[in-house]
N, C-alpha and C positions, 0 to 999 in steps of 0.2 A: 209440393214445394212450399207454398205459402203457409200452410199450417205449421210446418217445422220452423220457418222463419219467425212467425208470430209467437210461437211458443218460446223461442229463444229471446225475443225482444218484445215483451208485452206491450210496450207503449207505441209500437209501430202501427201505422195505418198505410193504406195504399189507395191511390187515386188513379183510375183508368181514364186518361184524358183522350177524348176522341169518340167517334161514333162507330157503329157497326153496320155493315150492309147486310148482315145475316142475323135477323131477329131470333131465330132458333138457337144459334150459337150464343148469342148474348144471354138468352134466358137459361141455357144450359150452364153457362159460366156462373150466373147468379145462383142457380140451384146448387151447383157444386160448392160454392162458398157457403151457402146456407147449411148444406149437409156437413161441412167441415166445422161449422160453428164459428165462422169468421166473417159472416156477411156484414155485421155491424162495423167492421173495421175496414171495409172496402166501399169506395164511392165511384160511381160512374158518371162522368160529366155529359156524355153525348158530344156532338159536334159543337165547337165553340169558335167565336171570332178570334183572330190572331192575338189580339191584346189580352184576352182572357187566358189563352194558352200560355202566353208569356208570363202571366201572373202565376200560373201553376208551376212553371219552371222556377220562378223566383222563390216560391214557397217550398219547393221540394229539397230534399237532401240527397237523393240518389235517383238515377234514371235506370229503369230495367227494360231491356229489349230482348225478349226471348223469341227470336224469329227463326223460321225454317229457311227463309231466303229473303234477300233484300237486293235492292239496287244500292244506291248511296242513300242511307237512311237520314232523311232531313232531321228527324227528331233527335238522332244521336249527335249530329253536328250542332243543332240548336242547344241541346242539353249541355254539351261541353262548352259552348259559347256562353252559357249562363253559369258556368263554373260547377257543373254537376259531374261527379264521377259516374261511370256507367258499369253495369253488370249486364253483359250481353252474350249472345251466341256468336261464335266465330264463323260467320258466314261472309260471303263475298259482299263487299260494300262496308259492312260494319268493321271489318278488320282494317279498313283504310282510315277509319275514324278513331277507333279505340286502340290505344297502345297498352297491351296487357302488362299488368303490374306497374304501370306508370300513370295512366289516366283512368284506369278501370280494370275490370277483369273480364276475360273472355273464356267461355266454356264451349265444348262441342255441342252442336245443336241437337244431338240425340241424347244428351246427358244433362237435362234441365235440373236434375237434383244437385248437380255440381254448383248451381247458383246459390245454394243455401249458405255455405260457409262464407263466401265473399260478401253476400248481402248482410249477414249477421255481423261480420267483421266491420264493414263500413257503417252499419247502423250504430255500433257501439263505439266507434273511434272517430270523433269529430276532426281531429288533426289529420287523420288519413283521408277523410272526405275532402278537407280543405286542400291538402297537398295534391291529391289526384284531380280534383276539380280545377285547380289552377293549371296543372299540367295539360289537362284536356282543353281548357280555354286557350292556352298558348298554342297548342297544336293546331286547333281548327282555325285560329286566326292566321297562323302562318301558312297553313296548307289550303284552306278554303276561303280565305279572305278576298274581298273585292279587288284590292290592289294586285294580288297575285294573279287573279283571273284576268284582269285587264292586261297585265304584262304578258301572260301566256297567249292571249288572243292576239295582241299586237305582234308578238314573236311569230306566230303562225302566219299572219297577214304579211309580215316582212319577208318570210321565207317564200311564200307563194308569189309575191311580187318581184322577187329577186331573179 
């Protein structure tokens, strides 16, 4: 998938933020990027303190989340909160965060190649990134914001005490 995206958008780079608990998987990923001739366009940060992760959100244009499964993906919520559009797999949890064609694009988790077109589209269209990022930020603030969570918890306590 990445070679096709990079071929279509030559100025694109990717940063993998976070660590890996599986060193063999990480090395296999680096080797695959090298074989594809795109290793120099990819960066791996390893685990970072929260403030540095937030700096990467602020510097990014798009957040990509190709997951086989998720709970509620915190990075999707955070990415939207920072105004990023997402391209993600349509798995449980992620579909609660990303509104397809509004705040990002969702593809079937067994069809990662379907991520190419929306990634290229977003990379080439700053206005679309801005519109989808703003929609995502509004969505997560309304749905996952602290005020709503406090109201919902208070409602549950009120029901239990009634």
